[in-house]
C-alpha positions as CSV (number, residue, x, y, z in Angstrom):
1,M,-23.8,22.2,-109.7
2,K,-21.8,24.4,-112.3
3,N,-22.2,28.0,-113.3
4,F,-23.0,28.9,-116.8
5,A,-22.8,31.9,-119.2
6,L,-24.5,31.6,-122.4
7,I,-23.3,34.0,-125.8
8,G,-25.8,34.4,-128.6
9,A,-28.8,33.5,-126.5
10,A,-31.3,34.8,-128.9
11,G,-29.5,32.1,-131.8
12,Y,-31.6,29.5,-133.1
13,I,-30.0,26.8,-131.1
14,A,-29.7,28.3,-128.0
15,S,-32.3,26.5,-126.3
16,R,-31.2,23.5,-126.4
17,H,-28.2,24.6,-124.7
18,M,-30.3,26.0,-121.9
19,R,-32.6,23.1,-121.8
20,A,-29.3,20.8,-121.2
21,I,-27.8,22.8,-118.7
22,K,-31.3,22.9,-116.6
23,D,-31.8,19.7,-117.3
24,L,-28.7,18.3,-115.9
25,G,-29.6,20.1,-113.2
26,H,-26.7,23.2,-113.7
27,N,-27.3,26.9,-113.4
28,L,-27.2,29.4,-116.5
29,A,-26.2,32.5,-114.0
30,V,-26.2,34.8,-116.9
31,A,-26.8,35.1,-120.7
32,Y,-26.0,38.1,-123.7
33,D,-27.4,38.7,-126.7
34,V,-27.3,42.1,-129.1
35,N,-30.7,41.1,-130.0
36,D,-33.2,41.2,-127.2
37,S,-36.0,38.5,-128.6
38,V,-35.3,36.1,-125.8
39,G,-38.5,35.5,-123.9
40,I,-37.7,31.6,-124.2
41,I,-35.9,32.1,-121.1
42,D,-38.9,32.7,-119.1
43,S,-39.8,29.2,-119.8
44,I,-36.0,27.6,-118.7
45,S,-34.0,30.1,-116.4
46,P,-36.2,32.9,-115.7
47,Q,-33.8,33.7,-113.2
48,S,-30.8,34.4,-115.3
49,E,-29.3,37.8,-115.7
50,F,-29.2,38.9,-119.2
51,F,-27.4,41.4,-121.2
52,T,-27.6,43.1,-124.8
53,E,-23.9,44.5,-124.3
54,F,-20.9,42.6,-124.3
55,E,-19.1,45.1,-122.3
56,R,-21.6,44.7,-119.4
57,F,-22.0,41.4,-119.9
58,L,-17.9,41.1,-119.8
59,E,-17.8,42.7,-116.1
60,H,-20.7,41.1,-114.9
61,A,-18.8,37.8,-115.7
62,N,-15.9,38.8,-113.8
63,Q,-17.4,40.2,-110.7
64,L,-19.2,36.6,-110.7
65,K,-14.9,35.5,-110.2
66,R,-14.8,37.0,-106.6
67,D,-16.9,34.6,-105.4
68,P,-16.0,31.1,-106.1
69,A,-20.0,30.1,-105.4
70,T,-20.7,32.5,-108.3
71,A,-17.4,31.9,-110.4
72,L,-18.6,30.8,-114.1
73,D,-17.4,27.1,-114.7
74,Y,-18.8,27.7,-118.3
75,V,-19.4,29.9,-121.3
76,A,-21.6,27.9,-124.4
77,I,-21.5,29.9,-127.3
78,C,-24.1,30.1,-129.6
79,S,-23.5,33.5,-131.6
80,P,-22.9,34.0,-135.3
81,N,-20.3,31.4,-137.1
82,Y,-17.6,34.7,-137.5
83,L,-17.6,35.4,-133.6
84,H,-16.9,32.5,-132.4
85,H,-13.2,32.8,-132.1
86,A,-13.5,36.0,-130.5
87,H,-16.2,34.3,-128.1
88,I,-14.2,31.3,-126.8
89,A,-11.3,33.6,-126.7
90,A,-12.9,35.7,-124.1
91,G,-14.4,32.7,-122.3
92,L,-11.2,31.1,-121.7
93,R,-9.7,34.5,-120.6
94,L,-12.5,34.9,-118.3
95,G,-11.3,31.3,-116.7
96,C,-13.9,29.0,-117.9
97,D,-13.9,26.1,-120.4
98,V,-15.6,26.5,-123.3
99,I,-18.6,24.6,-125.6
100,C,-19.0,26.3,-128.9
101,E,-21.5,25.5,-131.4
102,K,-20.2,24.0,-134.9
103,P,-18.8,25.6,-136.8
104,L,-16.0,26.0,-134.5
105,V,-13.6,28.2,-136.1
106,P,-13.5,28.4,-140.1
107,T,-9.4,27.5,-140.6
108,P,-7.0,25.5,-138.8
109,S,-5.2,28.4,-138.2
110,L,-7.4,29.5,-135.6
111,V,-7.4,26.1,-134.5
112,D,-4.1,26.3,-133.7
113,E,-4.6,30.1,-132.0
114,L,-7.4,28.5,-129.8
115,A,-4.5,25.5,-128.8
116,R,-2.3,28.5,-127.6
117,I,-4.9,30.1,-125.4
118,E,-6.3,26.7,-124.1
119,Q,-2.2,26.3,-122.8
120,E,-2.2,30.3,-121.7
121,T,-5.3,29.6,-119.5
122,G,-4.9,26.1,-118.8
123,K,-8.7,26.0,-120.0
124,R,-10.1,23.7,-122.5
125,V,-12.6,24.3,-125.7
126,Y,-15.4,21.3,-126.6
127,N,-17.0,21.6,-129.9
128,I,-20.6,20.1,-130.2
129,L,-20.7,17.8,-132.7
130,Q,-23.6,15.5,-131.8
131,L,-24.0,13.3,-134.4
132,R,-21.4,11.4,-132.9
133,H,-23.6,10.8,-130.0
134,H,-26.5,9.4,-132.7
135,A,-27.4,5.8,-132.1
136,A,-27.8,5.1,-135.6
137,I,-24.3,6.9,-136.3
138,V,-22.8,4.9,-133.8
139,K,-24.0,1.6,-135.2
140,L,-22.6,2.3,-138.4
141,K,-19.9,3.3,-137.5
142,E,-19.3,0.0,-135.8
143,R,-20.6,-1.8,-139.0
144,V,-17.6,-0.5,-141.2
145,A,-15.1,-1.2,-138.5
146,T,-16.2,-4.5,-138.3
147,S,-16.1,-5.0,-142.3
148,P,-13.1,-6.4,-144.3
149,P,-10.7,-3.6,-144.1
150,A,-10.2,-3.3,-148.0
151,K,-14.0,-2.7,-148.6
152,K,-15.0,1.1,-149.2
153,F,-18.3,2.1,-149.0
154,D,-20.4,3.8,-151.5
155,V,-22.3,6.8,-149.6
156,E,-24.7,9.4,-151.3
157,L,-25.4,12.2,-148.9
158,T,-28.3,14.8,-149.2
159,Y,-29.9,17.3,-146.8
160,I,-31.9,20.1,-148.1
161,T,-33.5,22.1,-145.6
162,S,-35.4,24.9,-146.9
163,R,-35.2,28.3,-145.7
164,G,-37.0,31.0,-146.4
165,K,-36.0,34.5,-148.0
166,W,-34.9,35.9,-144.8
167,Y,-31.8,33.4,-145.0
168,L,-30.4,35.6,-147.2
169,E,-31.1,38.7,-145.8
170,S,-29.2,37.4,-142.1
171,W,-25.8,37.0,-141.6
172,K,-26.0,33.2,-143.0
173,G,-26.7,34.6,-146.2
174,D,-23.2,36.5,-145.5
175,D,-20.1,34.0,-146.8
176,R,-18.1,36.7,-144.5
177,K,-20.0,35.5,-141.6
178,S,-21.4,32.2,-142.1
179,F,-18.8,31.1,-144.4
180,G,-21.0,29.6,-146.7
181,I,-23.6,26.8,-147.2
182,A,-21.1,23.9,-147.0
183,T,-19.7,25.3,-144.0
184,N,-22.7,26.6,-142.3
185,I,-24.9,23.3,-142.6
186,G,-22.9,20.9,-144.0
187,V,-19.7,20.8,-141.3
188,H,-21.2,18.4,-139.0
189,F,-22.2,16.1,-142.2
190,Y,-18.4,16.0,-142.4
191,D,-17.3,15.6,-139.0
192,M,-19.8,12.6,-139.0
193,L,-18.2,11.3,-142.5
194,H,-14.9,11.6,-141.1
195,F,-15.8,9.8,-137.6
196,I,-17.1,6.8,-139.4
197,F,-15.3,6.3,-142.6
198,G,-12.0,7.4,-141.5
199,K,-9.6,10.1,-143.2
200,L,-10.2,12.3,-146.4
201,Q,-8.2,11.3,-149.1
202,R,-9.9,13.7,-151.9
203,N,-11.9,16.6,-151.9
204,E,-13.8,17.7,-155.0
205,V,-16.6,20.3,-155.5
206,H,-18.9,20.1,-158.3
207,Y,-21.2,23.3,-157.4
208,T,-21.4,26.5,-155.3
209,G,-24.2,28.9,-155.0
210,N,-26.0,31.1,-152.2
211,T,-28.3,28.3,-151.8
212,K,-27.0,25.0,-152.7
213,A,-23.2,22.9,-152.7
214,A,-22.6,19.9,-154.2
215,G,-19.3,17.8,-154.5
216,Y,-17.4,14.4,-154.2
217,L,-15.4,13.0,-151.1
218,E,-13.3,10.2,-150.5
219,Y,-12.4,8.4,-147.2
220,E,-10.2,5.7,-146.2
221,R,-13.5,3.6,-145.9
222,A,-15.8,5.5,-148.4
223,R,-16.8,7.1,-151.5
224,V,-19.1,10.2,-150.8
225,R,-21.5,11.9,-153.1
226,W,-23.0,15.0,-151.4
227,F,-25.7,17.5,-151.8
228,L,-26.6,20.1,-149.8
229,S,-29.4,23.2,-150.6
230,I,-31.3,25.4,-148.2
231,D,-34.1,25.8,-151.1
232,S,-36.9,24.0,-150.9
233,N,-37.5,23.7,-154.9
234,D,-35.0,20.7,-154.6
235,L,-37.4,18.4,-152.5
236,P,-38.0,15.4,-153.8
237,A,-41.9,15.5,-155.7
238,D,-43.1,13.0,-152.4
239,V,-42.1,15.3,-149.8
240,K,-43.1,18.8,-151.2
241,G,-45.7,20.8,-149.4
242,K,-45.4,17.9,-146.6
243,K,-42.1,18.6,-144.9
244,P,-39.6,21.4,-145.1
245,T,-36.7,18.9,-144.5
246,Y,-35.4,16.0,-146.7
247,R,-32.2,13.7,-145.1
248,S,-31.0,10.6,-147.2
249,I,-27.8,8.9,-146.5
250,D,-27.8,6.3,-148.8
251,V,-24.6,3.7,-147.8
252,S,-24.0,0.9,-150.5
253,G,-27.7,0.8,-151.3
254,E,-29.2,1.0,-147.9
255,Q,-30.8,4.2,-146.4
256,L,-29.4,4.8,-143.1
257,E,-32.5,5.9,-140.9
258,F,-31.7,9.0,-138.8
259,S,-34.7,11.0,-139.1
260,E,-35.8,10.7,-135.3
261,G,-33.5,10.6,-132.1
262,F,-32.2,14.1,-132.6
263,T,-34.2,15.6,-129.8
264,D,-31.5,14.8,-126.3
265,L,-28.2,14.8,-128.3
266,H,-27.3,18.3,-127.0
267,N,-28.2,16.8,-123.4
268,T,-25.8,13.8,-124.0
269,S,-23.2,16.2,-125.8
270,Y,-23.0,17.9,-122.5
271,Q,-23.2,14.9,-120.4
272,E,-20.5,13.5,-121.7
273,I,-18.2,17.2,-121.5
274,L,-19.2,17.5,-117.9
275,A,-18.3,13.8,-117.5
276,G,-14.5,14.6,-118.7
277,R,-15.0,12.9,-122.4
278,G,-16.2,15.8,-124.4
279,Y,-14.9,16.6,-128.4
280,G,-11.8,19.1,-127.8
281,L,-10.0,21.0,-130.4
282,E,-8.0,18.0,-132.0
283,D,-11.7,16.3,-132.7
284,A,-12.9,19.2,-134.6
285,R,-9.8,19.8,-136.7
286,H,-10.6,17.4,-139.6
287,C,-14.1,18.7,-140.4
288,I,-12.3,22.2,-140.2
289,E,-10.0,21.4,-142.4
290,T,-12.7,19.9,-145.2
291,V,-14.8,22.9,-144.9
292,N,-11.8,25.2,-145.7
293,A,-11.1,23.2,-148.1
294,I,-14.2,23.5,-149.7
295,R,-14.4,27.0,-149.6
296,G,-11.3,27.8,-151.3
297,A,-11.6,25.0,-154.0
298,R,-12.2,25.1,-157.8
299,V,-15.4,24.1,-159.3
300,V,-15.0,21.0,-161.0
301,N,-17.1,20.0,-163.9
302,N,-17.1,16.2,-163.2
303,Q,-19.8,14.1,-165.4
304,S,-18.8,10.8,-163.9
305,G,-20.2,8.8,-161.3
306,E,-18.9,10.7,-158.6
307,A,-21.3,13.5,-159.4
308,H,-24.5,13.7,-157.1
309,P,-27.3,12.7,-159.3
310,M,-29.7,15.9,-158.4
311,L,-26.6,17.9,-160.3
312,S,-28.4,17.2,-163.4
313,G,-31.0,18.7,-162.9
314,L,-29.1,22.4,-162.1
315,A,-27.6,24.9,-164.5
316,A,-24.3,25.0,-165.2
């Protein structure tokens, strides 16, 4: 049984980490969040210590180190994006391996910095790249790998996940903290595309705003038109009023069906990490390079077939 700490316990995704720790038979020893609305702990791990001040959390974690039976083995991080680097560094320096949500960090230079801290501490950083474990994604990867080497697939990625007015008022609506729509809700899709289709060869941005973004990515094995949005007005007519989310990946005219199968992906990710097969810094580097380039790119008014169809309905 391993001992875990959780940073960012009040976040949306934190409960999946708590459940993975419990379901796999491990101990959530201590949790931290500046927000004290964490009643979810009662149904998963009521015995866990909890702090709303990082200094007290850190002191408690250091005290646990005195006894091998209570010393922390892992720190899981679900805090806001802009705090990931600092929290990962703190976890490593506590003598723990670290499991962090996406996006790991915003820039490749911070990946390099974390690699240095890994060397200094002898501990490792793991990124939750859960789509790599989805059965439909694994199947598509196998299909691409066994197709003729010269074949390039045409992919249209559309992801619309409705968010209310609260989103832009929260840290997620502040580009200095979330690093923007493409990074916050798109980074795991870019990782998925790299995982399936190989190295990125071209990266073009066609639209960027507070609630949506679009562009074109060309990989070794695919040409990808992508559109991401948190605006419910972008939902297709047959979805509006029925579902808050629309997810579509068209691969050379065939729909990739992966609307189901997400529930246990964090459990699978934890199993792989605990077995020594987790995804580390170098695995995450490619998607971090992708979103870093998207944030710094000049928007191109591309009217060719490389533009996502939904761009035609947006104001210039």
